[in-house]
C-alpha positions, 0 to 999 in steps of 0.5 A, spaced: 875 865 659 878 862 653 875 865 646 870 859 645 867 861 652 866 868 650 863 866 643 858 861 646 856 866 651 854 871 645 851 865 642 846 864 648 845 871 649 843 871 641 838 865 643 835 868 649 834 874 645 831 870 639 826 866 644 824 872 648 822 875 641 818 869 639 814 870 645 813 877 643 811 876 636 805 873 638 805 867 634 809 871 628 803 876 627 808 882 629 813 883 624 819 886 628 819 881 633 818 876 628 824 878 624 828 879 631 827 871 632 830 869 625 836 874 626 837 872 634 837 864 632 841 865 626 846 869 630 846 864 635 847 858 631 852 861 627 856 863 634 855 856 636 858 853 630 864 857 631 865 854 638 865 847 635 871 848 632 875 847 639 869 844 643 865 838 643 858 838 640 855 835 647 859 840 651 857 846 647 850 844 647 849 842 654 852 849 656 848 853 650 841 850 652 842 850 659 844 857 660 838 859 655 833 855 659 835 859 665 835 865 662 829 864 659 826 862 665 828 869 668 826 873 663 819 869 663 819 871 670 821 878 670 818 881 663 812 876 662 810 875 669 810 867 668 811 864 675 816 859 677 814 854 683 819 850 687 820 844 683 821 849 677 826 853 681 830 846 684 830 844 676 833 850 674 838 850 680 840 843 678 841 845 671 846 851 673 850 846 677 851 841 671 853 847 667 858 849 673 860 841 673 862 841 666 866 848 666 870 847 672 871 839 672 870 836 665 877 835 661 873 835 655 871 842 655 876 848 653 879 851 658 
């Protein structure tokens, strides 16, 4: 896996932590989860910007947002007890499929 993909995965992880903390911050009424939101998103955007040196913005954003959506949906299910119905699961499957198509077949993605 090229360095750009590793950095992008770290950006996804940071964004996922920030979004999870956003839920836990209870609309920014809790200090430490609120701080984690700012740090998580700041780190995520910094890391994502690093990948833009070698990958096109459309590909970076598609992978970053798609993986983030899937991970947050899973965290919502496991941590916050938010249920997923069949259309939600099918949509998440399509997102995963799109990410795989980009990664495996796109000539514009850094390999």
